[in-house]
N, C-alpha and C positions, 0 to 999 in steps of 0.2 A: 523491427523491434517486436518481441513477443512479451505480452503481459500475462501473468497469471492473476486471476481475480476470484475473490470468494467473499461470501457473506453468510451471516446467520439470517434468520427470518426477519429480523428487524431492519437489516440492510438490504433485503432481497430486491425491493423496487428501485432503490438508488443504483444498486449494482447493474440492474438491467439497462438503466439510462446511461451509466458510465460505459458499459459495453457498446451500446448503439452509437454513442458519441465517438468512441475511439475507433470503431470499425469504419465510420464514415470518414475518418481520417486516414484510413488505411493501415491502422495498427492492429495487429493479430492478438486476439485475447483467447485465453484458455479459461473457461469457466469452471472452477473447482468445486462448485456448489455454494450454498444450497440451491435447490431447485423449486422452491415454493415458499409461501409465507407460512407454512406450518411450523410450529415451534421446534426448535433444534438447538444444538449446543455449539456456540461460536469457536471453542478450541479446535474442534475437528477441522473447520474450514480454515482457520488462521494457520494451523500446522500444515495443512495441505498446500496452501499458497507458499508458505515460507519454505517448505521442502523443495518445491518446484523452483524457487529462486536459488536457494543454497546449492541445489544439485546442478544448476545451469540449464534446466529445462525452460526457464523463462529469464528474460533480462531483468525484469522488475516485477513487483507484486503490488496489488491493490486489495486491502481488506476493509469491509465495512460491516459495522453492527449498529446498535441503536446509538450508542455514545462514542464508539470507536475505541474505548478503553480497554475492554476485556479482550477483544480480538487483537489488538496491539500487544497486549501483554503475552497472549498466547503465542503470537508470531515471533516475538523476541526471545522465547525460550529456545529456538532453533539456532544452533551455532552458525555464525556468519551472517546473521540476519540483523540489520539495523532498520527497524520499522518505526516510523515517526507518525505520531497522531497530529494531523494538521487541521485547523479550523479556519485558516486564512492563507491567501497566496504568499505573503511574505514568509511565514513559517515553512511553507513547501519549498520555496526558493532557497532559503537559508539552510534547511537540512540537507539539500542536495549540494549546495556550494561548500558547506563546512563539515558536514557528517557523512557525505557520500551515502545517504540512506538508500537502501535498495528496495524498500517497501514503504507504501503509503497507507495509513489507516484514516479512515474518516467516520464520523457518527451521523448516520442518516437522520436521527431525531434532532440534531444540532444544526445541521446545514440544509439549505434549500438546494434545489437542483442546480441552478445557475452558479452559485458559489462553489459547489462541489465539482463541477466541470472545470471552472477556472482553476481551482487547486489542483486538480488532476493534470491539467494542461501545463501548469507551471512546474509541477513536480517532474513530469516527463520530459520537459523541454529544457530544463536547467542541468548543466553539466557540473561534475565536481570541480572545484577550483584546482585541485592538485597541489596546493600550497603545502610546503613542508610541515608547518605547524599543524595544520589540520590532518594531514596524513600521520604525523607522529600521534596525535590524540586518538585517531581511529585505531592505530596499532595498539595503543594502550588499552582501549576498550576490548579489543579482540584477545588480549593476553589475560585479562582479569577474569 
């Protein structure tokens, strides 16, 4: 599995922790930036990760800013992306089961490290249910 991951300055430190965590598990990460805590614009990095996922260069994406809100909105502007902002493991599980979300957004100012890593693991380890009703709804989202 290959994960594209990006953040703005507000999510930089948590992004580094997520990368280390995933690499310890043998999961390949492509860091799409930012590369420091210097102020920067989250849409640039949300779009970069989203395009990597949409173009098949990564299997899934993770984006992080201070709240997770702005970067998730930016990622969801890319066709084919279903980026879910999650602040708990149950939401991460359900968005994979029911929405087949291909990107996870988190807020570094909202979550502690342990919770963020648990959400990440849950998101990546949960498969889409494949149930017809959920696929039908995803198809409707994609058409609209």
